[in-house]
N, C-alpha and C positions, 0 to 999 in steps of 0.2 A: 413525921414527914413521910410522904409517899412518892411514887414515881412521877406523878403529875407536878410535884413541887420542885423537882430537880431542874438544874440549869443544863444547857447543852454541854456535852463533853464532861460532865461531872460524873464521878464514880462514887458509888455507895454500896453497902452490903444489905442484902435482903434479910429482914428480921421477922416478918410475919406475913401471912396470907389472910388477913382479917376479912371475914365475911364470905369467903369463897367456899363452895361445897368441896367435899373430899374428892369427888370425881374430877372437878376442875383443877384442884391442886395436883392430882395425879397426872393430868394432861400437861400442866405446866412443867412438872418434873420430867415427863417424857421428852419434852423439847429442850430441857437443860436448865430450866429456871427452878432453883431449889433454895431452901433456907441457907443462909450464910454465903450465898453466891455473890461474887463481885459483879456489879452491873454498871454499865455506862450508858447514859442517854445520848443517842446518836442524833436523832431528829424528832421534831414534832411535825406531824403531817395532818392534812385535811382540817386546817383551822383548829389545831390542838385537840382533835378527836381521836387521833392515833399517835402512839408513841413507839418509836423504833429504838430498841435497846440492844446492847451487845452483852452476851454472857459467854465466857470461855470461847471467844472467837466465833460465836454463833449469833446472828442477828435475828431478833424476834420482834414482831410488831404486835402491840397490844391495844385494844380499844380503851378509851378513857374510863369507861365504867368498870373495867377490870384492873387497869393500872392504878386507879385511885384506891383500891383495896389492898395494894401491896406496899407494906411498910418497909422503909429503908432507913439506915443511919450511916 
């Protein structure tokens, strides 16, 4: 399952950053998105092309092409 499969207000744990480069993973970690982080899907925006998630009281907006590569359980 990935972020795009989540339902609104559903909480999951990040298990992998499949297909992302090391530089992009480092950028995600800089803004607070890391392995084993608890995330909640807050909103789907722009006809499901953007996903607003919450991690440790921080809101992060991800593009669909990036969110689809982040595995959660």
